[in-house]
MMTF fields as JSON, N, C-alpha, C and O atoms, coordinates in Angstrom:
{
  "mmtfVersion": "1.0.0",
  "mmtfProducer": "UNKNOWN",
  "numBonds": 231,
  "numAtoms": 232,
  "numGroups": 58,
  "numChains": 1,
  "numModels": 1,
  "chainsPerModel": [1],
  "groupsPerChain": [58],
  "chainIdList": ["A"],
  "bondAtomList": [4, 2, 8, 6, 12, 10, 16, 14, 20, 18, 24, 22, 28, 26, 32, 30, 36, 34, 40, 38, 44, 42, 48, 46, 52, 50, 56, 54, 60, 58, 64, 62, 68, 66, 72, 70, 76, 74, 80, 78, 84, 82, 88, 86, 92, 90, 96, 94, 100, 98, 104, 102, 108, 106, 112, 110, 116, 114, 120, 118, 124, 122, 128, 126, 132, 130, 136, 134, 140, 138, 144, 142, 148, 146, 152, 150, 156, 154, 160, 158, 164, 162, 168, 166, 172, 170, 176, 174, 180, 178, 184, 182, 188, 186, 192, 190, 196, 194, 200, 198, 204, 202, 208, 206, 212, 210, 216, 214, 220, 218, 224, 222, 228, 226],
  "bondOrderList": [1, 1, 1, 1, 1, 1, 1, 1, 1, 1, 1, 1, 1, 1, 1, 1, 1, 1, 1, 1, 1, 1, 1, 1, 1, 1, 1, 1, 1, 1, 1, 1, 1, 1, 1, 1, 1, 1, 1, 1, 1, 1, 1, 1, 1, 1, 1, 1, 1, 1, 1, 1, 1, 1, 1, 1, 1],
  "groupList": [{"groupName": "MET", "atomNameList": ["N", "CA", "C", "O"], "elementList": ["N", "C", "C", "O"], "formalChargeList": [0, 0, 0, 0], "bondAtomList": [1, 0, 2, 1, 3, 2], "bondOrderList": [1, 1, 2], "singleLetterCode": "M", "chemCompType": "L-PEPTIDE LINKING"}, {"groupName": "ALA", "atomNameList": ["N", "CA", "C", "O"], "elementList": ["N", "C", "C", "O"], "formalChargeList": [0, 0, 0, 0], "bondAtomList": [1, 0, 2, 1, 3, 2], "bondOrderList": [1, 1, 2], "singleLetterCode": "A", "chemCompType": "L-PEPTIDE LINKING"}, {"groupName": "LEU", "atomNameList": ["N", "CA", "C", "O"], "elementList": ["N", "C", "C", "O"], "formalChargeList": [0, 0, 0, 0], "bondAtomList": [1, 0, 2, 1, 3, 2], "bondOrderList": [1, 1, 2], "singleLetterCode": "L", "chemCompType": "L-PEPTIDE LINKING"}, {"groupName": "GLU", "atomNameList": ["N", "CA", "C", "O"], "elementList": ["N", "C", "C", "O"], "formalChargeList": [0, 0, 0, 0], "bondAtomList": [1, 0, 2, 1, 3, 2], "bondOrderList": [1, 1, 2], "singleLetterCode": "E", "chemCompType": "L-PEPTIDE LINKING"}, {"groupName": "LYS", "atomNameList": ["N", "CA", "C", "O"], "elementList": ["N", "C", "C", "O"], "formalChargeList": [0, 0, 0, 0], "bondAtomList": [1, 0, 2, 1, 3, 2], "bondOrderList": [1, 1, 2], "singleLetterCode": "K", "chemCompType": "L-PEPTIDE LINKING"}, {"groupName": "GLY", "atomNameList": ["N", "CA", "C", "O"], "elementList": ["N", "C", "C", "O"], "formalChargeList": [0, 0, 0, 0], "bondAtomList": [1, 0, 2, 1, 3, 2], "bondOrderList": [1, 1, 2], "singleLetterCode": "G", "chemCompType": "PEPTIDE LINKING"}, {"groupName": "ASP", "atomNameList": ["N", "CA", "C", "O"], "elementList": ["N", "C", "C", "O"], "formalChargeList": [0, 0, 0, 0], "bondAtomList": [1, 0, 2, 1, 3, 2], "bondOrderList": [1, 1, 2], "singleLetterCode": "D", "chemCompType": "L-PEPTIDE LINKING"}, {"groupName": "ARG", "atomNameList": ["N", "CA", "C", "O"], "elementList": ["N", "C", "C", "O"], "formalChargeList": [0, 0, 0, 0], "bondAtomList": [1, 0, 2, 1, 3, 2], "bondOrderList": [1, 1, 2], "singleLetterCode": "R", "chemCompType": "L-PEPTIDE LINKING"}, {"groupName": "TYR", "atomNameList": ["N", "CA", "C", "O"], "elementList": ["N", "C", "C", "O"], "formalChargeList": [0, 0, 0, 0], "bondAtomList": [1, 0, 2, 1, 3, 2], "bondOrderList": [1, 1, 2], "singleLetterCode": "Y", "chemCompType": "L-PEPTIDE LINKING"}, {"groupName": "ILE", "atomNameList": ["N", "CA", "C", "O"], "elementList": ["N", "C", "C", "O"], "formalChargeList": [0, 0, 0, 0], "bondAtomList": [1, 0, 2, 1, 3, 2], "bondOrderList": [1, 1, 2], "singleLetterCode": "I", "chemCompType": "L-PEPTIDE LINKING"}, {"groupName": "PHE", "atomNameList": ["N", "CA", "C", "O"], "elementList": ["N", "C", "C", "O"], "formalChargeList": [0, 0, 0, 0], "bondAtomList": [1, 0, 2, 1, 3, 2], "bondOrderList": [1, 1, 2], "singleLetterCode": "F", "chemCompType": "L-PEPTIDE LINKING"}, {"groupName": "VAL", "atomNameList": ["N", "CA", "C", "O"], "elementList": ["N", "C", "C", "O"], "formalChargeList": [0, 0, 0, 0], "bondAtomList": [1, 0, 2, 1, 3, 2], "bondOrderList": [1, 1, 2], "singleLetterCode": "V", "chemCompType": "L-PEPTIDE LINKING"}, {"groupName": "GLN", "atomNameList": ["N", "CA", "C", "O"], "elementList": ["N", "C", "C", "O"], "formalChargeList": [0, 0, 0, 0], "bondAtomList": [1, 0, 2, 1, 3, 2], "bondOrderList": [1, 1, 2], "singleLetterCode": "Q", "chemCompType": "L-PEPTIDE LINKING"}, {"groupName": "PRO", "atomNameList": ["N", "CA", "C", "O"], "elementList": ["N", "C", "C", "O"], "formalChargeList": [0, 0, 0, 0], "bondAtomList": [1, 0, 2, 1, 3, 2], "bondOrderList": [1, 1, 2], "singleLetterCode": "P", "chemCompType": "L-PEPTIDE LINKING"}],
  "groupTypeList": [0, 1, 2, 3, 2, 4, 5, 6, 7, 8, 6, 9, 5, 6, 4, 10, 5, 8, 0, 4, 1, 9, 11, 3, 2, 5, 2, 12, 7, 6, 3, 2, 7, 13, 12, 2, 2, 1, 8, 2, 6, 9, 2, 2, 12, 4, 3, 2, 5, 4, 3, 4, 2, 7, 7, 7, 11, 11],
  "groupIdList": [1, 2, 3, 4, 5, 6, 7, 8, 9, 10, 11, 12, 13, 14, 15, 16, 17, 18, 19, 20, 21, 22, 23, 24, 25, 26, 27, 28, 29, 30, 31, 32, 33, 34, 35, 36, 37, 38, 39, 40, 41, 42, 43, 44, 45, 46, 47, 48, 49, 50, 51, 52, 53, 54, 55, 56, 57, 58],
  "secStructList": [7, 7, 7, 7, 7, 7, 1, 7, 7, 7, 7, 6, 6, 1, 2, 2, 2, 2, 2, 2, 2, 2, 2, 2, 2, 2, 2, 2, 1, 6, 6, 6, 2, 2, 2, 2, 2, 2, 2, 2, 2, 2, 2, 2, 2, 2, 2, 2, 2, 2, 2, 2, 2, 2, 2, 2, 2, 7],
  "xCoordList": [5.48, 5.972, 5.616, 5.816, 5.105, 4.58, 5.543, 6.136, 5.618, 6.283, 5.455, 4.853, 5.24, 4.318, 5.237, 6.268, 4.739, 5.643, 4.743, 3.521, 5.663, 5.117, 5.336, 6.315, 4.315, 4.386, 3.252, 2.244, 3.307, 2.199, 2.321, 3.452, 1.33, 1.306, 0.592, -0.459, 1.209, 0.885, 0.391, 1.055, -0.675, -1.112, -0.733, -1.503, 0.444, 0.899, 0.254, 0.531, -0.535, -1.274, -2.247, -2.685, -2.705, -3.968, -3.347, -2.301, -3.907, -3.225, -3.2, -2.213, -4.348, -4.281, -3.391, -2.762, -3.332, -2.558, -1.045, -0.237, -0.627, 0.669, 0.904, 2.016, 0.096, 0.404, 0.459, 1.276, -0.321, -0.371, 1.131, 1.871, 1.457, 2.741, 4.101, 5.046, 3.942, 5.08, 5.022, 6.052, 3.799, 3.766, 4.188, 4.998, 3.746, 4.0, 5.608, 6.335, 6.004, 7.563, 8.272, 9.383, 7.848, 8.568, 8.61, 9.687, 7.501, 7.529, 8.334, 8.607, 8.65, 9.528, 11.005, 11.786, 11.44, 12.693, 13.123, 12.618, 14.092, 14.424, 14.831, 14.537, 15.464, 16.075, 14.867, 14.948, 13.82, 12.659, 11.637, 11.019, 11.29, 10.159, 9.886, 8.76, 10.807, 10.59, 9.902, 8.903, 10.617, 10.292, 8.912, 8.074, 8.65, 7.453, 6.222, 5.162, 6.453, 5.336, 5.052, 3.918, 6.176, 5.871, 5.126, 4.229, 5.498, 4.764, 3.36, 2.452, 3.134, 1.716, 0.908, -0.232, 1.548, 0.812, 0.478, -0.629, 1.42, 1.088, -0.167, -1.029, -0.126, -1.115, -2.499, -3.549, -2.425, -3.615, -4.291, -5.464, -3.489, -3.993, -4.612, -5.803, -3.999, -4.52, -5.99, -6.889, -6.062, -7.27, -8.466, -9.666, -7.987, -8.847, -9.455, -10.621, -8.453, -8.871, -9.9, -10.846, -9.7, -10.592, -12.045, -13.083, -11.973, -13.205, -14.02, -15.248, -13.403, -13.822, -14.485, -15.537, -13.953, -14.273, -15.542, -16.465, -15.517, -16.818, -18.044, -19.115, -17.867, -19.025, -19.546, -20.768, -18.865, -19.214, -19.976, -20.986, -19.6, -20.383, -21.673, -22.627, -21.754, -23.016, -24.008, -25.122],
  "yCoordList": [31.559, 30.345, 29.216, 29.323, 28.154, 26.887, 25.621, 25.559, 24.748, 23.464, 22.361, 22.254, 21.49, 20.377, 19.322, 19.113, 18.567, 17.395, 16.152, 16.024, 15.331, 13.758, 13.095, 13.324, 12.088, 11.287, 11.31, 11.908, 10.642, 10.553, 11.6, 11.971, 12.107, 13.207, 12.505, 11.883, 12.638, 12.172, 13.209, 14.22, 12.969, 13.922, 13.394, 12.755, 13.744, 13.187, 14.009, 13.726, 14.941, 15.718, 14.886, 15.018, 13.98, 13.099, 11.605, 11.127, 11.123, 9.92, 8.714, 7.999, 8.594, 7.352, 7.781, 6.9, 8.971, 9.356, 9.29, 9.037, 9.532, 9.242, 7.631, 7.204, 6.928, 5.423, 4.937, 4.064, 5.415, 4.931, 5.415, 4.669, 6.71, 7.027, 6.136, 5.824, 5.851, 4.951, 3.593, 3.099, 3.014, 1.849, 1.846, 1.0, 2.632, 2.884, 3.167, 2.516, 4.195, 4.306, 3.194, 2.98, 2.393, 1.258, 0.266, -0.231, -0.02, -1.052, -0.525, -1.294, 0.677, 1.121, 0.894, 0.928, 0.642, 0.528, -1.084, -1.934, -1.344, -2.729, -3.412, -4.602, -2.79, -3.424, -3.804, -4.709, -3.053, -3.245, -4.023, -4.752, -4.031, -4.556, -5.944, -6.169, -6.946, -8.234, -8.481, -9.179, -7.779, -7.803, -7.287, -7.911, -6.103, -5.411, -6.094, -6.048, -6.779, -7.672, -8.844, -9.146, -9.453, -10.669, -10.234, -10.928, -8.987, -8.455, -8.168, -8.673, -7.299, -7.189, -8.363, -8.437, -9.355, -10.676, -11.339, -11.846, -11.326, -11.651, -11.131, -11.811, -9.845, -8.897, -9.136, -9.154, -9.322, -9.411, -10.808, -10.862, -11.894, -13.353, -13.09, -13.387, -12.574, -12.433, -11.691, -12.02, -10.747, -9.873, -10.756, -10.668, -11.469, -12.306, -13.564, -13.958, -14.01, -14.969, -14.318, -14.979, -13.117, -12.585, -12.536, -12.867, -12.089, -11.825, -13.173, -13.111, -14.365, -15.626, -16.045, -16.681, -15.739, -16.104, -15.092, -15.512, -13.938, -12.912, -13.523, -13.573, -14.004, -14.617, -15.676, -15.669, -16.655, -17.814, -17.429, -18.069, -16.503, -16.012, -15.438, -15.672, -14.669, -14.015, -14.988, -14.593],
  "zCoordList": [-15.584, -16.371, -15.463, -14.253, -15.979, -15.509, -15.884, -16.961, -14.999, -15.448, -15.387, -14.318, -16.235, -16.002, -15.752, -16.391, -14.636, -14.043, -14.379, -14.304, -14.746, -14.909, -13.778, -13.066, -13.476, -12.343, -11.543, -11.922, -10.32, -9.438, -8.441, -8.127, -7.921, -6.825, -5.658, -5.811, -4.517, -3.316, -2.257, -2.03, -1.672, -0.679, 0.849, 1.565, 1.15, 2.353, 3.611, 4.776, 3.28, 4.516, 4.929, 6.073, 4.148, 4.36, 5.052, 4.614, 5.868, 6.558, 5.469, 5.298, 4.799, 3.873, 2.606, 2.02, 2.217, 1.171, 1.502, 0.608, 2.87, 3.227, 3.276, 2.967, 3.577, 3.585, 2.199, 1.906, 1.342, -0.272, -0.785, -1.427, -0.425, -1.005, -0.523, -1.248, 0.764, 1.509, 0.706, 0.245, 0.556, -0.062, -1.537, -1.916, -2.279, -3.715, -3.888, -4.639, -3.102, -3.476, -2.915, -3.401, -1.941, -1.434, -2.633, -2.962, -3.265, -4.244, -5.546, -6.467, -5.553, -6.69, -6.468, -7.419, -5.121, -4.826, -4.894, -4.161, -5.852, -6.256, -4.879, -4.759, -3.855, -2.575, -1.583, -0.753, -1.764, -0.859, -1.436, -0.66, -2.743, -3.362, -2.889, -2.445, -2.926, -2.518, -1.159, -0.983, -0.2, 1.226, 1.383, 2.034, 0.769, 0.829, 0.422, 1.046, -0.753, -1.43, -0.42, -0.048, -0.028, 1.034, 2.185, 2.664, 2.7, 3.961, 3.656, 4.317, 2.581, 2.11, 2.001, 2.46, 1.344, 1.058, 2.496, 2.675, 3.479, 4.752, 5.435, 5.992, 5.302, 5.904, 5.218, 5.861, 3.841, 3.148, 3.552, 3.921, 3.459, 3.912, 5.256, 5.356, 6.323, 7.553, 7.6, 8.373, 6.738, 6.695, 5.843, 6.1, 4.968, 4.272, 5.229, 5.249, 5.917, 6.981, 8.008, 8.436, 8.353, 9.394, 8.672, 9.245, 7.37, 6.765, 6.605, 6.667, 6.405, 6.313, 7.619, 7.549, 8.817, 10.033, 10.424, 11.122, 9.998, 10.147, 9.522, 10.126, 8.259, 7.454, 8.189, 8.334, 8.726, 9.383, 10.614, 10.904, 11.308, 12.581, 12.328, 13.069, 11.277, 10.951, 10.251, 9.908]
}
């Protein structure tokens, strides 16, 4: 007998799969979502700033 499950599957045995699971599950939590989105926005802006600097140097 088999049971078909609905939803996402996360490969937490893989480092990147683990990170994706943590972020996606955090975004699903109402009490964590605003803080997590703000933090991810800060990280993304920093990374985009680094990319701009790299392009200027090259």
